[in-house]
N, C-alpha and C positions, 0 to 999 in steps of 0.2 A: 447652538450649544451654550449652555450656561456654565460659565466658569466661576467657581467659588474661589474667592480670595482666602488664602490661608493666613491666619494671623499667628504670629509668633507669641507664644505664651511663656512667661518665665514662671517656673514653679520653684518655690523656695521651701525646702523641708521645714517643718515646724520647729524642730530642735535647733536649727541654725539661727532662727529669729532672735534668740536671746543674746547672740554674739554680735549682732549688727549694732552700729553706733547710733541708735535712735535716741530721741530725747528721754523716753522712759527708761531705756537701758542705762543711759548715762546717769540718770537720777538714782536708779537702783544701785549702781556701782558706787556712787558718791555716798549714799546712805550706808551701804555695807562697809565702806572704808571708815566712815565716822564711828559706826558702832564698834568696829574692830579696834580703832584707836582708843576709844573710851574703855573697852574691856581690857586692852593691853595695859593701860594705866592702872586699872583696878587690880589686875593680876600682879603687876610689878609691886604695887603697894602692899598687897597681901603677902607676897613672897618676902618683902622687906620686913614685915611684921613677924613672919615665921622665923627669919634668920636671927632677929634680935630677941625672939621669945617674949615680946611685949604683952601679948594677949593669947589666950587659948584659941584654938581653931573651933569656934562655936558657930560658924556659918558654913553654908554649903560649899562655897568656894574654898575656904580654908581646909575643909575636910577632903575635898577633891584634890587639892594641891598636896596635902599631907600624904594621902593615899598614893598619889603618883610618885612622890619622893621616896616613900617606903618601897614601892615596887622597883624603882630604879636602883636603890641601894641593895635590895635583896638579890637582884639579878646581875649585879656587878657592873653597872654603868655601861651596858651594851647600847649600841646606837638604836637598835630596833625595839627597845624596851621602854615602856612608859609613854606618856603623851608629851608632845611638844606644845608650844604656846598656841599655835593655830588649833590644835585638837582641843585644848582647854577653852579657847574662845568659842569654838563650835558647840562644845558641851554647854557653855553658859547661854548661848543663843537658844539652844534646844530647850533647856530648862525654863528660860524666860518666856519664850513664845508658847511652849506647851502649857505652862502654868497660866498664862494669860488666856489662852483658849479655854482651858478647863474652867477657870473662874467665870468667864463669860457665859459658858453653857450652864453652869450651876446657877448663876444669878437669873438667867432667862427662865430656866425650868422652875425655879422657886417662885418667880413672879407669875408664871402660868398656873402653878398649883395654888398659890394664894388667891388668884382670881377665881379659881374653881371652888374654893372653900372660903366664902366670905367671913365665916365666924373666926377662922384662924387669922385672916387678914385683919380683922378688927382687934383681936387679941394682940397681934404683933404691933399694930399701930398704937394701941393704948400703952403698951410696954415702952415703946420708943418715946412717946410723949411724956410718960411718967418718969423715965430715966433722964432724958435730956431737956425736956421742956422746950425753951427757945434758944438754949445755948448750943454751941458747936459740939458735935460728938467727939469724944476722946476715947483713948484705948481702954481705960479702966471702965468707962461706961459701957463700951461695946462688950466687954467680958461679962457684964451683969445682965445682958439681954438673953434670958433663958428661952422664951418663946421663939424669938428670931433664930437663935442658934438651933433649936429643935427643928425649925422649919428647914434650915439648911441641911441638917443631918438626915432628916426624912427624905428630902429631895435627892440627896446623894445616894441614899440606899435604893431608891426606886428607879433611878436612871443612871 
């Protein structure tokens, strides 16, 4: 008779792996904590500016905090109304990372399309050289790049 040895196998469900104290998970937790600390500081600074009315809320974070404050005041300071600091931090992360991904995709598709249409690539290159030459690009110069801007607009319309 052949006896087969049974080996004990440990099966760990996939969703539990992220809770194990692996080197990668510790690094992820540390980075998340650092991002949270930085964003908390930025949020507190913006709230301080809003309280002293030093500047208008002309940025996304200021508008988000102002809207949240209005919601809380309109609903009578109830506990379940509005966003807490962690909610605001998560919204900031969402906007940042979603915007980064969107920008990356737009740049990649623009490069793909410019490679397919060499005449547009040549026009864009000549415009950049004419505008900046050998100096470092600046904001005002970037606003004058009509062919490059048109390339981005056409890419965003097509994809």
